[in-house]
C-alpha positions as CSV (number, residue, x, y, z in Angstrom):
1,M,-68.1,-20.9,-24.5
2,K,-68.9,-22.8,-27.8
3,Q,-66.4,-25.5,-28.8
4,L,-64.2,-24.3,-31.6
5,T,-63.7,-26.4,-34.8
6,R,-60.1,-27.6,-35.6
7,N,-59.6,-24.8,-38.1
8,Q,-60.9,-22.1,-35.8
9,S,-58.6,-23.3,-33.0
10,L,-55.6,-23.4,-35.3
11,V,-56.3,-19.8,-36.6
12,L,-56.8,-18.6,-33.0
13,D,-53.6,-20.2,-31.9
14,A,-51.7,-18.7,-34.8
15,L,-53.0,-15.2,-33.7
16,L,-52.2,-15.8,-30.1
17,Q,-48.7,-16.8,-30.9
18,A,-48.1,-13.9,-33.3
19,E,-45.9,-10.9,-32.3
20,A,-47.9,-8.7,-34.5
21,P,-51.2,-8.6,-36.4
22,L,-51.5,-11.1,-39.1
23,S,-53.2,-10.9,-42.6
24,A,-55.4,-13.8,-43.6
25,Y,-52.7,-14.8,-46.2
26,T,-50.0,-14.9,-43.6
27,I,-52.3,-17.1,-41.4
28,L,-52.8,-19.4,-44.4
29,D,-48.9,-19.6,-45.0
30,R,-48.4,-20.4,-41.3
31,L,-51.0,-23.2,-41.3
32,R,-50.1,-24.9,-44.6
33,D,-48.5,-27.8,-42.6
34,E,-51.7,-28.2,-40.8
35,G,-53.6,-28.9,-44.1
36,F,-54.8,-25.4,-44.9
37,R,-54.8,-25.0,-48.7
38,A,-57.2,-22.2,-49.5
39,P,-57.9,-18.7,-48.2
40,L,-61.5,-19.6,-47.6
41,Q,-60.6,-21.9,-44.9
42,V,-58.9,-19.1,-43.0
43,Y,-61.8,-16.6,-43.8
44,R,-64.4,-18.9,-42.5
45,A,-62.5,-19.5,-39.3
46,L,-61.9,-15.8,-38.9
47,D,-65.5,-14.9,-39.4
48,K,-66.6,-17.3,-36.7
49,L,-63.8,-16.0,-34.3
50,L,-64.9,-12.4,-35.0
51,D,-68.5,-13.3,-34.2
52,L,-67.4,-15.0,-30.9
53,G,-65.4,-11.9,-30.0
54,L,-62.2,-13.9,-29.9
55,V,-60.4,-11.8,-32.5
56,H,-60.5,-8.3,-34.0
57,R,-60.1,-7.0,-37.5
58,L,-57.8,-4.0,-37.8
59,E,-59.2,-2.2,-40.9
60,S,-56.4,0.2,-41.5
61,I,-53.9,-2.5,-41.9
62,S,-56.1,-5.4,-43.1
63,A,-55.0,-7.7,-40.4
64,F,-56.2,-9.6,-37.4
65,V,-55.3,-9.8,-33.8
66,A,-56.5,-12.0,-30.9
67,C,-58.7,-10.3,-28.4
68,A,-56.7,-9.2,-25.3
69,H,-59.7,-9.8,-23.0
70,P,-61.7,-12.6,-24.6
71,H,-63.4,-13.8,-21.4
72,Q,-64.3,-10.4,-19.9
73,G,-67.0,-9.5,-22.4
74,C,-65.6,-6.0,-22.6
75,C,-65.7,-6.0,-26.5
76,A,-69.5,-6.8,-26.4
77,H,-70.3,-3.1,-25.6
78,G,-69.5,-2.1,-29.1
79,L,-66.4,0.1,-28.7
80,T,-62.9,-1.3,-29.1
81,A,-59.8,0.8,-29.5
82,F,-56.3,0.0,-30.5
83,T,-52.9,1.7,-30.7
84,I,-50.8,0.5,-33.6
85,C,-47.0,1.1,-33.8
86,E,-46.0,2.0,-37.4
87,A,-42.5,1.0,-36.7
88,C,-42.6,-2.5,-35.0
89,G,-46.3,-3.4,-35.5
90,K,-47.1,-3.8,-31.9
91,V,-50.8,-3.5,-31.2
92,T,-52.4,-2.7,-27.8
93,E,-56.1,-3.1,-27.3
94,F,-57.8,-0.7,-24.8
95,H,-61.1,0.4,-23.7
96,D,-61.9,3.9,-22.4
97,H,-65.4,4.5,-20.9
98,L,-65.1,8.3,-21.3
99,I,-64.5,7.9,-25.1
100,E,-67.4,5.5,-25.3
101,E,-69.7,7.9,-23.3
102,R,-68.7,10.8,-25.6
103,L,-69.3,8.8,-28.8
104,G,-72.7,7.6,-27.3
105,A,-73.7,11.2,-26.5
106,F,-72.8,12.3,-30.1
107,A,-74.8,9.5,-31.5
108,R,-77.9,10.3,-29.4
109,D,-77.6,14.1,-30.3
110,H,-77.5,13.3,-33.9
111,Q,-80.2,10.5,-33.7
112,F,-77.6,8.0,-35.0
113,R,-77.9,4.3,-33.9
114,P,-74.4,2.9,-33.8
115,G,-73.7,-0.7,-34.1
116,K,-70.0,-1.3,-33.6
117,A,-67.1,1.1,-33.4
118,T,-63.4,0.5,-33.7
119,I,-60.9,3.1,-33.1
120,E,-57.3,2.7,-34.4
121,V,-54.7,5.1,-33.3
122,R,-51.4,4.9,-35.3
123,G,-48.1,6.2,-34.2
124,H,-45.1,4.9,-32.4
125,C,-44.9,2.9,-29.2
126,A,-42.6,3.9,-26.4
127,G,-39.9,1.5,-27.7
128,C,-39.8,3.0,-31.2
129,A,-40.6,6.7,-30.4
C-alpha cells in the first residue's frame, strides 16, 4: 500500500478512533493541535483516502467513516452498503452479493453502466430500537 502523508495519516487515525462518522469540520477541530488550520487540509487528505479505499463518505449525513475492511479489497467492486442508526449514530458497513447481483442485472437490463454505488439504510440499531 502507498505510504500516507502525515495529514492523511492523522485524518485516518481520527476516523479510526471515532465512535461515529465525522464531518470534515469535526475532523478539523480534532486536529487543530496537530497543526491543521484550514478545511482544505482535511478535504485534500480525505480525497486521497477515498481514492485509496480507506474511508467512505456517507452522503446522507455529509460525514466520513473509516473503511471496515480496508485490506480486503471488498469495496473495489463498486457497491458498499451501510446501516446508520439515527439515534446513536452507529454505522455498520456491509456487503451483500445478492444486492450487488440484482443491481447489476437491473443496470444491464436498462443498458446502464454503473460506476460506484453506495446504499445507506437509516433506522435504529438493536441497542436503540
